[in-house]
BALUM-116203 format. One record per atom (N, C-alpha, C, O): x, y, z; residue in three letters. Coordinates in pm, whole numbers, padded with zeros to 5 digits, always signed. Example, Ala and Ser with C-alpha at 12.3 -4.5 7.8 and 13.67 -1.06 7.14 Angstrom:
2
+01319-00569+00780ala+01230-00450+00780ala+01320-00330+00780ala+01424-00332+00846ala+01285-00225+00708ser+01367-00106+00714ser+01290+00003+00787ser+01341+00114+00804ser
END
This chain:
106
-01708+01697+03269met-01775+01701+03187met-01909+01622+03261met-01865+01519+03313met-02055+01634+03282leu-02156+01617+03331leu-02276+01516+03232leu-02311+01544+03118leu-02319+01400+03308tyr-02445+01382+03274tyr-02508+01289+03312tyr-02453+01207+03385tyr-02637+01275+03275phe-02724+01191+03381phe-02705+01040+03337phe-02682+01011+03220phe-02714+00954+03430gly-02728+00788+03352gly-02869+00772+03424gly-02940+00857+03478gly-02884+00645+03409arg-02987+00570+03448arg-03053+00625+03609arg-02983+00690+03686arg-03132+00605+03626his-03191+00627+03758his-03146+00766+03847his-03121+00772+03968his-03144+00854+03764cys-03076+00990+03780cys-02957+01009+03887cys-02951+01088+03981cys-02857+00907+03841asn-02734+00912+03930asn-02663+01027+03821asn-02701+01033+03704asn-02577+01100+03867ile-02500+01170+03805ile-02312+01161+03791ile-02242+01179+03890ile-02274+01141+03702his-02123+01109+03670his-02080+01211+03669his-02152+01308+03643his-01941+01224+03698phe-01840+01352+03671phe-01735+01274+03600phe-01703+01167+03650phe-01660+01322+03462his-01562+01271+03427his-01470+01359+03389his-01510+01469+03351his-01300+01327+03390thr-01229+01451+03361thr-01214+01435+03186thr-01267+01351+03113thr-01149+01516+03161thr-01136+01537+03040thr-01087+01459+02952thr-01080+01488+02832thr-01042+01331+03012glu-00977+01218+02958glu-01088+01146+02947glu-01063+01043+02883glu-01202+01152+02982gly-01289+01061+02981gly-01278+00951+03121gly-01358+00862+03148gly-01173+00983+03186glu-01173+00905+03350glu-01288+00931+03434glu-01304+01050+03460glu-01377+00845+03488pro-01440+00873+03581pro-01400+00950+03728pro-01328+00892+03809pro-01448+01072+03753glu-01401+01126+03876glu-01497+01108+04021glu-01442+01131+04129glu-01639+01066+04019leu-01704+01094+04066leu-01865+01050+04074leu-01936+01124+04005leu-01930+00955+04140ala-02087+00942+04089ala-02146+00975+04219ala-02101+00941+04328ala-02267+01056+04195leu-02362+01050+04299leu-02459+01022+04295leu-02516+01063+04194leu-02548+00934+04395ser-02670+00909+04388ser-02782+00993+04394ser-02761+01112+04416ser-02915+00946+04377gln-03032+01030+04357gln-03027+01082+04523gln-02993+01199+04539gln-03056+01012+04633glu-03026+01048+04771glu-02966+01174+04770glu-03013+01287+04787glu-02828+01125+04742glu-02703+01267+04741glu-02735+01365+04696glu-02740+01460+04774glu-02764+01385+04575leu-02835+01453+04505leu-02945+01576+04548leu-02936+01699+04560leu-03050+01477+04565val-03154+01545+04640val-03116+01620+04776val-03159+01731+04807val-03032+01546+04849ala-02967+01615+04977ala-02910+01779+04979ala-02946+01874+05050ala-02778+01767+04843leu-02714+01900+04841leu-02799+01958+04755leu-02743+02066+04737leu-02909+01960+04681leu-02991+02030+04595leu-03113+02126+04718leu-03148+02244+04719leu-03152+02000+04815thr-03222+02078+04924thr-03143+02221+05006thr-03192+02334+05020thr-03031+02179+05043thr-02942+02263+05091thr-02960+02381+05006thr-03007+02491+05036thr-02906+02330+04875val-02890+02501+04779val-03015+02558+04764val-03019+02680+04750val-03126+02489+04764val-03262+02586+04769val-03283+02669+04878val-03324+02784+04870val-03247+02592+05009val-03281+02627+05099val-03180+02794+05120val-03233+02904+05132val-03045+02771+05120gln-02971+02877+05108gln-02975+02973+04991gln-02894+03066+04989gln-03054+02960+04904ala-03079+03053+04769ala-03220+03145+04849ala-03235+03267+04842ala-03286+03076+04901gln-03411+03162+04918gln-03515+03185+04824gln-03602+03267+04854gln-03520+03131+04724cys-03604+03115+04609cys-03733+03185+04618cys-03808+03102+04670cys-03812+03314+04591ser-03913+03315+04619ser-04065+03292+04543ser-04182+03301+04580ser-03999+03260+04424asn-04177+03208+04321asn-04080+03029+04295asn-04097+02978+04184asn-04006+02965+04378leu-03984+02825+04336leu-04079+02769+04271leu-04076+02727+04155leu-04182+02767+04362val-04285+02655+04337val-04367+02697+04202val-04419+02627+04115val-04360+02803+04214thr-04469+02852+04086thr-04395+02835+03953thr-04451+02789+03854thr-04273+02872+03955asn-04177+02854+03859asn-04164+02706+03794asn-04161+02662+03679asn-04157+02643+03943ile-04146+02447+03882ile-04312+02426+03836ile-04310+02365+03729ile-04429+02449+03869tyr-04554+02416+03818tyr-04570+02501+03688tyr-04664+02462+03618tyr-04490+02627+03630tyr-04471+02658+03500tyr-04447+02589+03414tyr-04509+02544+03317tyr-04304+02577+03473met-04214+02446+03391met-04284+02292+03355met-04281+02227+03251met-04331+02269+03453thr-04384+02111+03441thr-04511+02126+03317thr-04527+02044+03226thr-04579+02226+03335his-04731+02225+03280his-04718+02285+03173his-04794+02238+03088his-04633+02401+03120phe-04646+02498+03015phe-04475+02477+02922phe-04490+02501+02802phe-04392+02455+02943val-04232+02474+02910val-04188+02353+02869val-04162+02336+02750val-04171+02234+02974phe-04136+02114+02897phe-04210+02023+02808phe-04297+01941+02838phe-04166+02047+02708ser-04268+01956+02593ser-04153+01833+02574ser-04147+01791+02458ser-04082+01783+02649val-04021+01681+02647val-04031+01533+02724val-04092+01533+02831val-03993+01449+02693thr-04031+01319+02712thr-03950+01274+02870thr-03852+01339+02907thr-03984+01205+02922glu-03967+01154+03061glu-03803+01086+03103glu-03754+01060+03213glu-03754+01074+02977asp-03659+01010+02955asp-03529+01097+02924asp-03413+01057+02913asp-03580+01225+02914asp-03504+01369+02885asp-03441+01405+03023asp-03512+01402+03124asp-03269+01451+03033pro-03203+01490+03145pro-03288+01581+03175pro-03341+01554+03283pro-03336+01699+03119leu-03420+01809+03195leu-03544+01796+03258leu-03583+01884+03334leu-03638+01654+03227trp-03699+01601+03294trp-03696+01536+03444trp-03774+01547+03539trp-03573+01461+03427arg-03509+01416+03531arg-03440+01528+03634arg-03420+01485+03748arg-03398+01677+03605ser-03384+01727+03674ser-03441+01805+03759ser-03395+01849+03864ser-03597+01831+03686leu-03693+01857+03731leu-03744+01757+03825leu-03834+01798+03899leu-03712+01651+03836gly-03765+01544+03909gly-03689+01558+04042gly-03738+01545+04154gly-03595+01579+04020leu-03499+01620+04158leu-03492+01767+04236leu-03428+01798+04336leu-03558+01826+04174leu-03577+01967+04259leu-03723+01950+04284leu-03773+02035+04358leu-03808+01848+04234arg-03919+01881+04289arg-03883+01725+04442arg-03928+01739+04556arg-03831+01646+04415leu-03795+01568+04551leu-03719+01671+04648leu-03724+01634+04765leu-03650+01789+04629ala-03595+01866+04715ala-03669+01936+04785ala-03653+01954+04905ala-03786+01995+04697leu-03884+02067+04795leu-03972+01968+04838leu-04053+02019+04915leu-03984+01894+04828glu-04105+01778+04917glu-03989+01793+05059glu-04019+01848+05165glu-03840+01724+05026asn-03780+01750+05158asn-03809+01838+05231asn-03857+01810+05341asn-03789+01974+05192ile-03790+02095+05267ile-03926+02129+05314ile-03941+02218+05398ile-04051+02049+05252met-04192+02025+05294met-04236+01957+05416met-04326+01964+05500met-04143+01894+05392lys-04109+01758+05544lys-04055+01811+05673lys-04080+01778+05789lys-03996+01878+05636leu-03860+01943+05731leu-03967+01995+05862leu-04055+02081+05868leu-03908+01889+05966asp-03943+01975+06122asp-03858+02061+06179asp-03765+02020+06248asp-03883+02205+06155val-03853+02304+06192val-03813+02295+06349val-03707+02350+06380val-03871+02246+06426ala-03895+02267+06536ala-03769+02182+06599ala-03704+02219+06696ala-03751+02076+06536arg-03655+01999+06600arg-03508+02008+06558arg-03425+01924+06592arg-03477+02131+06470leu-03379+02173+06437leu-03292+02233+06553leu-03350+02299+06639leu-03155+02215+06561pro-03097+02317+06675pro-03100+02433+06656pro-03128+02466+06541pro-03073+02541+06755pro-03040+02621+06696pro-02941+02711+06676pro-02830+02700+06729pro-02971+02797+06605ser-02828+02854+06547ser-02711+02939+06650ser-02732+03000+06755ser-02593+02920+06582ala-02523+02971+06725ala-02484+03087+06657ala-02467+03115+06538ala-02469+03185+06824lys-02505+03298+06781lys-02395+03370+06760lys-02405+03493+06754lys-02247+03294+06741thr-02165+03395+06693thr-02167+03338+06513thr-02051+03332+06472thr-02241+03311+06437leu-02234+03239+06356leu-02247+03380+06244leu-02357+03434+06243leu-02155+03429+06165arg-02183+03555+06095arg-02211+03514+05965arg-02124+03447+05908arg-02341+03549+05889lys-02390+03517+05746lys-02375+03619+05648lys-02428+03614+05538lys-02278+03744+05700glu-02249+03850+05582glu-02080+03895+05648glu-02031+03882+05760glu-02033+03942+05539leu-01908+04000+05573leu-01902+04128+05538leu-01963+04167+05439leu-01831+04210+05613ser-01820+04332+05546ser-01757+04317+05453ser-01714+04210+05411ser-01733+04497+05374leu-01631+04493+05258leu-01458+04480+05305leu-01369+04437+05232leu-01445+04519+05413gln-01306+04476+05507gln-01281+04363+05512gln-01178+04310+05473gln-01395+04302+05573asp-01365+04136+05600asp-01340+04069+05469asp-01250+03987+05460asp-01415+04100+05365leu-01394+04026+05244leu-01289+04049+05157leu-01261+03970+05067leu-01224+04162+05178met-01116+04181+05147met-00962+04108+05196met-00860+04099+05127met-00982+04067+05321gln-00860+03970+05377gln-00908+03879+05347gln-00820+03792+05351gln-01041+03818+05303val-01045+03678+05282val-01004+03670+05120val-00998+03555+05075val-00981+03758+05045leu-00943+03721+04919leu-00807+03743+04923leu-00738+03720+04824leu
END
């Protein structure tokens, strides 16, 4: 089970209610930043603007509002990213698998 705690911490619990994992806001934003970059969402900024101004009629204490805030923080991280300081990608890195390679993995 997943729920938002205070200060945008996420707590995972087992089915018995035992706590498994707690992630801080910094950890969540770092993970979400990676997911957003890998997803290559073309209309993400427009969608966030739309959700902020037209869709959400919830209070700031609502978990949906906090989720949107985490997504905004992830986008701010992407905007602050200095691409010139990133290491060059490895030439041997394969970003796609052929169908035959995929079948071997499975």
